N, C-alpha and C positions, 0 to 999 in steps of 0.2 A: 807828751813826755811822759815817762812810769808813772803810776800812779799807786792808790793804796793795794789796788787791787791786782796790778802784775809786780813785782816784787822785781828788782832787778837781776840780772842773771849774767856774770861774765863767767865764759866759758873757755878753757886753753886747750888747743889744739897743737898737739905737740908734734902731728905728722910724723916722717920718719926721723926722730931722733930721741936721741936720749938711752943710754944704757941702766946697767946698775948702779953705775957710779952718778948716778943724777937723782939719785933718793932723796939728798939731803934738800934738794931745791923743795922738791915735794913738801918733804920735812918741815920746812919754813913756813912756807903755805898754809900748813893746819895750823902751826902754833899760832900765827897771826890771825888766823880766823877763828879763833874759839874765844876771842874776845866780843866785842858790841859788834862788828862787822857781819858777824853772823846773825843777827836780827834783823839789820836792814840789808844784806846780797845775798843770791845764792852765788854758790862758785860750784864748776865743773871744772875736772881735768881728763883728758882724753888722750892719754900715754899711747906707745907705742903696746902693742897687742904682747910683747914680752914682758911688760911691764905691769899687767891688769891687774893679775892678782894679790901682786905684792904689795902695788900702791891702795888699794881694796882694803888690804888686809891693815894697813897704816893706817888708814884713814877711817877704821871702823868706830861709831859712835862720837867721831870729831865734825860729820856735819858736811865737811867737803867731798863733793858724790863723785865717783868715778866714773867713767866709760868708753865706748871703743870709738875707732875712728870707720867702722865698716861692719857690716853683717852679711851673710848670706840670706836668701830667702827662705828656704829650705832649712827645717829644725836638724835634719842629720839627712847624710848621705856621701854617694861617691863624688867627693868635689874636693879635693888634694888642695890642700894650702888656702881653703877657706874656713868662717868661722863664722858659727851661727846666733841668731840673739840669744837661744839658749844656751850658747856656752858662755855667753858676755855676761849674762843673768850670772850662772851657774861661778863665774870667778869672782863675784861680786860687784859686777858692773850695774850700773843703774840707768846707763843711756846709752844713744849711739848716737853718729854721725852718718846722714845718707844723703847721697848727691851732689857732695862738694866739689866744686868745679875742675880738681884736678881729676879726680875719678869719671867728671863728664866727659873729660877731655882725653887724658890717658888712658883707658879702660870703655872708653864709647859705650858709657852708659845711657839708656834710654828712661827719660819721666817714668814709663810703666815698669822699668826696672827697680828705678828709687822705690817708685811706692808701694812695690813689691816689699822692699828692703821694709821701708818703715810699717808695712802691715804687722812683718816679722817681728818688727821691736814691741808694736801694741802687745802680739800675742806671745811675747816671753814677760810681757810688764815693764816693759823699759822704756824712756820717753826717748822721742825719734826727736832729732835735729835735723830738721829739711833746708837742705843747703838750694839758694837760687840766685840766678845774679847774670849780669849781659857782660859780653867782650866788648873790649872798645871798638870794632869795628862796629858792634849793633848798635852801640851807643851812637856813634857818630852819624849812623846811617837813622837816627832819632825810631828806632825802635826798640831801647829799652824797655817800656811798658809792655809791650805786645809779648817779648820775648817772655818775662818775667810772668806775666799774666798766663801765657801757656805753660809754663815750667809747675805754676802752681795749680794748674788745674789737671796736670796730667801727674805730677807727684805729689801730691796729697792725699791719704784714703778718705773714703765716706767717713769712718770712725773715728775721726779727728777730733779730740779734745783738749782743751785746755790742759790737762793733767798728763798729757803724755805727746803731746805736739811742742815743739818749736819750731820758728821759721829764723832762719837766719839768710838774713839779703847780704851778698858777698859780688860787690863790682868785680870780676872777673880781673879787669886792668888794673884793680887797685893791690890787688892780693900778692904780698913781697913785692911789690914795686915802690914805695914808700910814697907811690901817689893816693890821694884821698879824693871823693866827689865837695864840693861845696856843700856846707849844711843847706842851703837850701836843696839842692838835688836828693840830699838824703831824705829829708822831710818829706819831697817830694813822692820817693820811690817808696817810703816807709809806710806815708797813707794811702798810696796806691796800695799796697798791701793790703791794708787795713781794710781798703773798702771791698778787696777782693773776696777779702775772708769772709766781709759781710756779708756778700752776695752767698757764699756758700754756706754759712756754718750760722747765719742770723747773729741772734744777742751772744750766743757764746763767741762771736770772733773778738767783742772788747776785751777777753779774758785773756787771747793768743798774745804770748812775749814775742817779738820779733826782734831779735838782735844785729845789729849791725857789724859784719867783717871786711876788712880790706885794709893790713897796715895799720890796725889801731894801736896806740902805743900811749905810754905814759905823756907825752907832750901834747895828743891833741884828743885825749879819752875825755877830758872833762865837757869840751865843746860839742863833739859826738854824741857823749850820752845825756845833755839837755835837750837832746834836738827833739821834736814832735814825734811822738809812736818810738821811740828809740827803745826799749826796755831790757838793753844789758849790748853786749859786745861777743862777737867770738874773734877768739886772739890768737894770733899763730907764732910767729918769731917771740915776739914779746913774752908769749905764758912760759918760755924756756927757762926764763930768770924770775927769781923769786920777789926779787925787788920790784921788777917792773910790771908784774901779774899785781903784785899787791898794791903797786899805784894804781893800775888801772879801776882794781876793786873799788881803792879807796874814794876813787873818782863816782863812780857809782854809788858809792854809801852817804856820798855829800849831796 
């Protein structure tokens, strides 16, 4: 379970949701975070790119960190529609999500590409949240650990440190489905990830935060967040409403 060495992190991935009119939800999160929660839990919000600058400005000095949902491996160049890690940092972002299953599937992103994006994040001084997770078929075939192990090996840069890398385990079949693994299954996979990190990074592995993602909501957050080796959550739909997101953060605080 989370230890004093691993402060819980609750990260909200807004995905392709949110307009300027959504700002009050974020302002509510900022206001609630100014109290005791700030000392017990780290909060990150990943809005769409159109809101990154305004959200980063709004939270300046307030402690809630803002990040982007993807980046290009290169710092600049002829890549229409893409955003570099340096641009994210310039806009006030502090972190970036890479390797989310929706990008792995919808954009055919490979482990090698995800690794290069994480390296770009490090280059720009950002924290990379690298996502891994198996599909329903892969779990049914009892290949979940093998798949996640391959993703970890291929997606994580050698230069990873606890201060610049977070691993998010998101079983693909649980994202947006309302389904979640059993707590035993969550602990088994998070323990496996911790062991894989230990093989590669040695003593540093105990400092890495491993988040759980996949239909995390106020009703199940407390149980999930007390599971062994779960150091927080990567929250999807529930992060769009301040009340739900803060309820999850309060569960981590407790």
